Phi, psi and omega in degrees: 000128182288170184304323179289318182294317183295319176298317175297317178297314183286333174289320176294317177308318185294331179269348178251345182224086001277173179291128185235134177300147011270006184282146190238170170289328175295322178293324179291320177288327177296315179302315176305309183296317185290319177294325178290319181292324181277321184268334183088146182296329189276354173304155179282169188299324185293326184280326174305302181300312180295325178290321180295322180295313182298318175303310187296329182303321186297328176275320185289327182285342181280317183274344181219098185294335177297335175303313181297322178294324180287324179289324180287329181295324185260010175289323171220181173296144181301133170050046180296313181296326182295324181287325178297313182298324183295317179291328172295318177295328176294321175300315184299323180281350182282140175269091193291332185266000184099165186289335187263158179282353173259117187266120175283108187301344179272343192223034170286150178311327182305329181289329174294323182289323176295316179299323183291323183285327176296325176289324177298313177298327176293312175305317179298317178296319178291324173300314182293320177292320180298323180292328185282328179281323179243093180310327181295337173274083183292133178291345185279342181283156184278130178286173181304318184293318175295322176298309180302315181299321180291321181292326174297312176305312182292318180301316181295318180293319180300321181290322180299324184275359183065039188277355189263354192236031178230153181305335181275358185305317179304319185288316182296324175300318183292322181291316179302316176297316184294318186292317183294326178279323179292322182260035182300321179291317178293319177300319179297320174294317181293321183291324178294323180296318182300309182297325176290316182294324177302311183295317175300315179301317180302311180291321175301321178294318179299317183291325176293317174300322183292322182284327179299310178294328180287342177291322193256347184230148177268102182266135175255147179248134177196184182218154171208148181204142173277333189249341184243147178263178184306315181300322179294305186296322182293319180297318179297311184295323181298317180297317185286327187259358183295321174297321176294315178308316182293323178293304185283339184085356180284113184281146173281157181286163170290167180302318180294317178296321180293317177305326179288350184269009183287130178270156006262007176293339178256154176272006179068184177231169183302134190278009189305303189288334172288328169307314180294321178292322182293315184296318178295322179296311180295325178294323179288324183267342182234300189299303186298312179294326182293320179288331174292311179303316182299316179298316181296307183300317180302316176299319176295317179299324175300311178298310183294334177291345177272348186212069172282130183282115173245130190275086181284008170268002176295148180308322184298312182292320182295319174297314182303310177299315184298319178299313181295330181270358183075016179285170176243153178245134181262131185239133166266130190252134179236086180283128187262114179047053190222093184287334182273017190289324189300321179292347185267345191299322180292317177302323180295321177301316183288327173298316185295320178294323172297319188284320184265346176074027189211148177293125189256139166241116184272123182274218185296139174248117187247101180301137176249118182285169173300125184089014179292344182290342182276345181212065181293331182292333185276348184248328184286138175290151180275150176075035183298132177237001182286142177286338185218138177244128181245122172263127185246118176250151168264128188293337180297338180283151181275118188292133181220134181300315184296342183246299185290309181288331175302320181297318180290325182291315183292323178300317181296312180296324184285325183280333179105164188293332182279348184292143175256120181243127176239133180254126179236140182242119179274121182276348197298311178294328181289323181293329185294336182270353183279128176215160174096177183284342179267015185306309179304312185298319181296318177295319179293326181291320177294317173304318174304315181291331169292318176296326179289322182291334184251018179286166181069010175274170186296325183222141180290150181290151178259131181260127186212143177264103188253042179287145183312325183295335182291337179284337180278337186290000000 
């Protein structure tokens, strides 16, 4: 799935799982109908899901402008060009030759810049070697530094776009988090491109600053050291500047001439040739390699943007594709300590069809007695083939974490991580007992009590009125 389709799909999922305003069930059903009509039921899952998201964006971005802002925010890394420009300006403001008019050839700030970049190259090489030796350590994944920088960029961008003060903020937040994790490889390549370009821009700014200062001021060059004498210093500088000397044709001074430049007893010599040698060394050691690395990362980012991995085997997408293809979902129903469940099954089927947007087939109904969580093997049927398991609770029961939540948790462990478990709380019996002006408040309090008892599960419980008369209407 390409970059544009993946962002639209994840944004729509954030508004539908769970449903978030201003998006409604009617909007979701409309998007499914339109996408199926244009793409066809026979299209593969990727085409159906992508087409539906593209259709839905036309309506969602009209009713929620922040959806447009969220899509724009994730098109590229936030403010990528601004960070590169800021690096160039920082280099321009740098005093690359040092604060004094006499340049100590051993200690200009340019050596620190070159050393840092060489350290980065070494780290990149070791990371690539480690990834080759251990394939599970992918070089595309974000390292700790890039993860931290990425979170800062997203946090700043979210605040700048005002994404935290709207009813749709939870859905937008889910989308940004989902996108950041789904596109780790793409984000790693993009962030690497920005960092390489910023490093090259910093060096370019420093070189321009160095030459600009050299035009208006007379810099003298010399050297001084507490621990090293002329032969050692001359040997080190000759080795570091030899490539630049060969490229430029600027000869380095001989050892006697170099020894005479020792400060503070010497007045030094004109820094002209040293500035040229420093510039060529920095260009060859920083600017050119960083631009090559930026081009490589940019190429990888363009390739990765064409194949963003979206796990279409997740329950949300599975239900969605089945509904668009007109397929049915078979559900196994497990009423927990609920003797009146059989009369509620027709209403439960209709509720599930409305909630999931797919035709339901209720398979085997297996009553679960109180305490069944302690011996699930003895109560669950063997050879289960249902794609969905529905746990049905009665709201008339007093919700308890040690009983009801423990049952759902044990069931999830028994069925395995790939199982789809849906919890439905039937309100019909409790509603029949409600009388008086405080009936609505009591119902809301009971819902909250059930939500609290079942919190921290994979999905929030669904509340439905499953009285027998509902199935006949």
